[in-house]
C-alpha positions in Angstrom: -7.5 -13.1 -13.1 -5.0 -16.0 -12.2 -3.1 -15.7 -8.6 -0.4 -18.3 -7.5 0.8 -19.0 -4.3 4.3 -20.5 -4.3 5.7 -21.7 -0.8 9.4 -22.5 0.2 9.4 -26.0 -0.3 8.7 -25.6 -3.5 4.6 -26.4 -3.7 2.8 -24.2 -6.3 -1.5 -24.0 -6.2 -2.5 -22.0 -8.6 -6.1 -19.9 -7.5 -8.0 -16.9 -8.7 -6.9 -13.5 -7.2 -9.0 -11.7 -5.0 -8.5 -8.2 -3.3 -6.0 -6.1 -3.9 -3.2 -6.5 -7.3 -0.1 -6.9 -5.4 2.5 -9.2 -4.8 3.0 -10.1 -1.0 5.6 -12.6 0.6 4.7 -13.5 4.0 4.5 -16.7 6.8 1.7 -18.6 5.8 -0.2 -19.7 8.5 -4.0 -21.4 9.1 -6.9 -20.5 11.2 -9.8 -22.9 12.1 -12.7 -20.9 12.9 -15.4 -21.7 11.3 -16.3 -17.7 12.0 -15.5 -14.1 12.9 -13.2 -13.8 9.8 -13.6 -10.1 10.3 -12.1 -10.0 13.6 -9.4 -12.3 12.5 -8.3 -10.4 10.0 -8.5 -7.5 12.1 -6.5 -8.8 14.8 -2.9 -7.0 14.8 -1.0 -10.5 15.8 -1.7 -11.5 12.6 0.9 -9.1 11.2 3.7 -10.3 8.8 1.2 -13.5 8.3 -0.7 -14.7 5.7 -3.9 -16.1 7.0 -5.8 -19.4 5.1 -8.8 -19.9 6.8 -9.5 -23.5 6.5 -13.4 -23.4 6.7 -14.6 -23.9 3.0 -16.7 -20.7 2.4 -15.9 -17.2 3.5 -17.2 -13.9 3.2 -21.2 -15.1 3.4 -22.4 -12.3 5.9 -20.1 -9.9 4.6 -18.1 -7.3 6.9 -19.5 -5.3 9.8 -16.7 -2.1 10.3 -18.2 -2.4 14.0 -17.0 -5.9 15.0 -13.6 -5.0 13.5 -10.3 -5.5 16.5 -8.4 -3.2 14.6 -8.2 0.4 12.7 -7.2 -2.1 9.4 -6.3 -5.7 8.4 -3.1 -7.2 9.4 -2.5 -9.9 7.7 -0.1 -9.4 4.5 -2.5 -11.6 2.4 -5.8 -13.8 2.8 -6.1 -17.5 1.6 -9.5 -18.9 1.0 -11.1 -21.9 -0.6 -14.4 -20.1 -1.8 -15.0 -15.9 -1.0 -18.7 -15.5 -1.3 -20.1 -13.0 -3.9 -23.9 -12.9 -2.4 -23.4 -12.1 1.3 -26.4 -11.1 3.3 -26.4 -9.7 6.2 -28.4 -6.6 8.1 -25.8 -5.0 9.7 -23.1 -5.6 7.0 -21.1 -2.5 5.6 -19.1 -4.2 2.7 -18.9 -7.7 1.0 -15.4 -9.5 1.7 -14.0 -8.1 -1.4 -14.7 -4.4 -0.9 -12.9 -5.3 2.5 -9.8 -6.1 1.4 -10.0 -3.4 -1.4 -10.6 -0.9 1.1 -7.0 -2.1 3.2 -5.0 -2.7 -0.2 -5.1 -6.6 1.1 -4.0 -9.4 -1.6 -5.7 -12.8 -1.7 -5.8 -15.9 -3.6 -8.9 -18.2 -3.8 -10.3 -21.7 -5.3 -6.9 -23.7 -3.9 -7.5 -26.8 -1.8 -7.0 -25.4 1.3 -7.0 -28.7 2.8 -4.3 -29.5 0.9 -2.3 -26.5 2.1 -2.9 -27.0 5.5 -1.6 -30.3 5.6 1.4 -29.9 4.3 1.8 -26.9 7.0 1.0 -29.9 9.5 3.3 -31.9 8.0 5.8 -29.9 7.9 5.4 -26.8 10.1 4.6 -23.2 9.3 6.3 -21.9 6.4 6.9 -18.8 4.2 5.0 -18.5 0.8 4.7 -15.8 -1.4 1.3 -15.1 -3.4 1.8 -13.3 -7.2 -1.0 -12.7 -9.8 2.4 -12.8 -12.2 2.6 -16.0 -14.7 6.4 -15.3 -14.8 7.6 -15.6 -11.9 11.0 -17.2 -11.4 10.5 -20.3 -9.1 14.0 -20.9 -7.9 14.2 -17.0 -7.1 11.3 -17.1 -5.2 12.4 -20.2 -3.2 15.6 -18.3 -2.6 13.8 -14.9 -1.1 11.3 -17.1 0.7 14.3 -18.5 2.2 15.5 -15.6 3.4 12.3 -13.6 5.1 11.3 -12.6 8.3 8.4 -10.8 9.8 11.1 -9.0 11.7 9.8 -6.5 14.8 6.4 -6.4 14.0 5.6 -4.8 17.3 6.4 -1.7 17.0 4.8 -1.4 13.0 1.3 -2.8 14.8 1.6 -0.5 18.4 -0.3 2.6 18.7 1.8 5.9 18.1 0.4 8.1 20.7 -1.2 7.4 24.0 -5.2 7.1 24.7 -7.6 6.7 26.5 -10.9 5.1 26.8 -13.5 5.5 30.1 -14.7 2.7 32.0 -18.9 2.5 32.1 -20.0 4.5 35.1 -23.0 2.4 35.6 -21.3 -1.0 36.9 -22.9 -1.9 40.1 -21.8 -4.5 43.0 -24.5 -7.2 43.5 -26.7 -5.2 46.1 -27.3 -2.5 43.3 -24.5 0.0 44.4 -22.2 1.7 42.4 -18.7 0.4 42.1 -15.6 2.3 42.5 -13.9 2.8 38.7 -10.3 1.5 38.6 -7.4 3.0 36.2 -5.7 0.1 34.2 -2.6 1.1 32.0 -2.6 -1.2 29.3 0.5 -1.8 27.3 -0.3 -2.0 23.4 1.7 -4.8 21.7 -0.6 -5.5 19.2 -4.1 -5.1 21.3 -7.5 -6.2 20.2 -10.0 -3.8 20.7 -12.1 -6.5 22.4 -9.6 -6.0 25.5 -10.5 -2.7 25.6 -14.0 -3.2 25.8 -14.1 -6.2 28.3 -12.2 -3.8 31.1 -14.3 -0.2 30.0 -17.7 -2.2 30.2 -16.4 -3.6 34.1 -16.0 -0.1 35.2 -12.1 1.0 34.5 -10.6 3.7 32.9 -8.3 2.4 30.3 -5.2 4.3 29.2 -3.6 2.7 26.1 0.5 3.4 25.7 3.1 2.0 22.9 4.6 -0.7 23.5 7.8 1.1 23.6 6.8 3.5 26.6 9.6 3.2 29.7 8.2 2.0 32.8 9.0 4.5 34.8 6.6 6.7 32.6 3.5 4.1 33.3 4.2 3.7 37.2 4.1 7.9 37.6 0.4 7.6 37.2 0.1 5.4 39.6 -2.3 2.4 37.8 -4.5 0.3 40.0 -3.8 -2.2 37.6 -1.7 -3.2 34.3 -2.6 -4.9 31.4 -0.3 -6.9 28.8 -2.0 -7.1 25.3 -1.5 -9.7 22.8 0.4 -9.3 19.5 2.7 -10.6 16.9 6.0 -12.2 16.3 8.7 -13.6 18.4 8.8 -12.6 22.0 12.5 -13.1 22.2 12.9 -10.2 19.6 11.5 -7.9 22.5 14.4 -7.5 24.6 13.7 -3.8 25.6 10.4 -4.3 26.1 10.9 -7.3 28.5 13.4 -5.1 30.3 10.3 -2.9 30.7 7.6 -5.8 31.6 10.4 -6.6 34.7 9.7 -3.3 35.9 6.6 -3.0 35.6 5.4 -6.7 37.2 7.7 -6.1 40.3 5.9 -2.9 41.1 3.3 -4.4 43.4 0.6 -3.1 40.7 -2.0 -5.9 39.9 -0.7 -7.4 35.8 -2.7 -9.4 33.5 -1.3 -10.4 30.6 -2.3 -12.0 27.4 -1.0 -14.1 25.0 2.5 -12.4 23.6 2.4 -10.5 26.7 2.0 -13.9 28.7 5.5 -14.6 26.9 6.8 -11.7 27.2 6.2 -11.8 31.2 7.3 -15.0 31.3 10.8 -14.1 29.4 11.4 -11.1 32.4 11.1 -14.0 34.9 13.8 -16.2 33.1 11.9 -18.7 31.1 12.0 -19.5 27.8 9.6 -19.7 24.7 10.1 -22.0 21.3 8.2 -22.0 18.0 5.5 -24.6 17.8 5.3 -26.9 14.5 2.7 -25.1 12.9 1.0 -23.0 16.1 -2.6 -22.4 17.3 -4.9 -20.2 15.5 -8.9 -21.0 15.9 -11.7 -20.5 18.3 -12.0 -23.9 19.3 -9.2 -24.8 21.5 -9.5 -26.8 24.7 -7.7 -25.8 27.5 -7.7 -27.1 30.9 -7.8 -25.2 34.6 -4.7 -27.2 36.2 -6.1 -27.1 39.7 -10.0 -27.1 39.1 -9.6 -29.5 36.1 -12.4 -27.5 34.4 -12.3 -27.5 30.4 -13.2 -23.7 28.4 -13.2 -23.4 24.7 -11.0 -20.6 23.6 -9.8 -18.6 21.1 -6.4 -18.7 20.4 -3.6 -17.1 18.0 -0.3 -17.5 18.4 3.0 -19.7 16.8 5.4 -20.0 20.4 4.7 -21.0 23.4 6.1 -20.6 26.9 8.7 -23.4 27.5 8.0 -24.8 31.2 10.4 -27.6 31.4 13.1 -24.8 32.1 10.6 -23.1 34.1 11.3 -22.8 38.3 8.3 -23.5 40.1 9.4 -21.0 42.9 8.8 -18.3 40.4 5.6 -19.4 38.7 3.3 -22.1 38.5 1.5 -23.4 35.3 -2.5 -22.2 35.5 -3.9 -23.8 32.1 -2.5 -26.5 29.7 -3.6 -27.4 26.5 -5.9 -30.5 25.7 -4.6 -31.6 22.7 -0.9 -31.0 23.1 -0.2 -30.6 26.4 1.5 -26.9 25.9 1.0 -24.3 28.8 -1.6 -22.2 28.4 -1.0 -20.0 32.0 0.9 -19.1 34.6 0.2 -17.8 38.3 3.8 -16.1 39.7 4.0 -16.9 43.1 6.0 -13.7 44.7 4.4 -11.2 42.6 0.4 -9.8 42.1 0.8 -11.2 38.3 -1.1 -13.8 36.4 -0.9 -14.3 32.7 -3.0 -16.7 30.0 -1.9 -17.9 26.4 -5.6 -17.9 25.1 -7.7 -14.9 24.6 -10.4 -14.5 27.0 -11.3 -11.6 25.2 -12.1 -13.1 22.5 -14.8 -11.5 19.8 -16.1 -13.6 17.7 -16.2 -16.1 20.7 -15.9 -18.4 22.4 -16.6 -16.3 25.6 -16.2 -19.5 28.4 -13.2 -17.6 30.0 -14.1 -14.3 30.0 -14.3 -14.5 34.1 -10.8 -14.1 34.2 -11.5 -10.6 33.3 -13.7 -10.2 36.6 -11.2 -11.4 38.3 -8.0 -9.2 37.5 -10.6 -6.2 38.1 -11.2 -7.7 40.8 -7.2 -7.4 42.1 -7.6 -4.1 40.7 -10.2 -2.6 43.9 -8.5 -4.9 46.1 -5.2 -2.6 45.1 -7.4 0.5 44.8 -8.7 0.2 47.9 -5.4 -0.8 50.4 -3.9 1.9 48.5 -6.9 4.7 49.2 -6.1 3.6 52.7 -2.4 4.4 52.5 -2.8 7.3 51.0 -4.8 8.8 53.9 -2.1 7.8 55.8 -4.6 5.4 58.1 -3.1 2.0 59.8 
């Protein structure tokens, strides 16, 4: 069956239909990862978007459901050059075609994805319409695309109720002694499972809260650390969440924020954000530590960045920058117990160059818990 992708600039791509048979209007973005399509498609940060994979063959190792980063596929549509019909992998549960059908996601293959990516790089991210109908009204479609916005997608992807994930009880220090478990409150703005896994394997008991949870509800249980997750959409639309994050960050409890959480934290302290021309999405983005000069290869998925030109250095200082375009990739807050990064140190399927940031956060949580324990005992 034929399928058509119409961009808001009037460009039309004709290809073959894959996945669910339905239309989709969405923001079209591209991801440069060569592998990890299961993790990409199940990342809640892609809600409201159609994802074009730049690697020409997708689906060759099938889909292992254990590798999913959430309970479902979040992009509105999938765009590939060629989808493998003969996947091979001893861990495979489904083929990519079955994966898309299972979660009712449409897609298109057989188009020139390199041409599509060049258009998005030159003209910027734009909306697109995916359909199997040959009788679409191009002018009506373009008018519809100009009006489309992703909307308040954080509320769509966040969990509906509080969840609890116990930490590994067998974590030990360098001398082999059991380490004290700490409690971490994770504000789910569209959190990936890998964030929870990275915390629990380090001995953290993780309580996951819906995005609109009042700060008071989190603070009343006195966690040892607070995690602000990744998530989709324009950070400036999350006005009520930003207000609560300000209360959380000023509590003195260690805070670590990733991606959207990084942006919302900056907005809560008076900084600004702006939309990138076509965003950073892939698993091969170099970021440089501004203090040590060391470069790490990172996984990224974001269309907005913090504007450091309007950032007060007495509030926060850049800790990482993007080597390719110089945009901000992390902040350390001078007067708060807060560290944030734009990239994904929990990256799955990789790379894991910056996973040490979780070690650093958990150490801050343990230090805070030790001081809190002393105060609770009334010692001086």
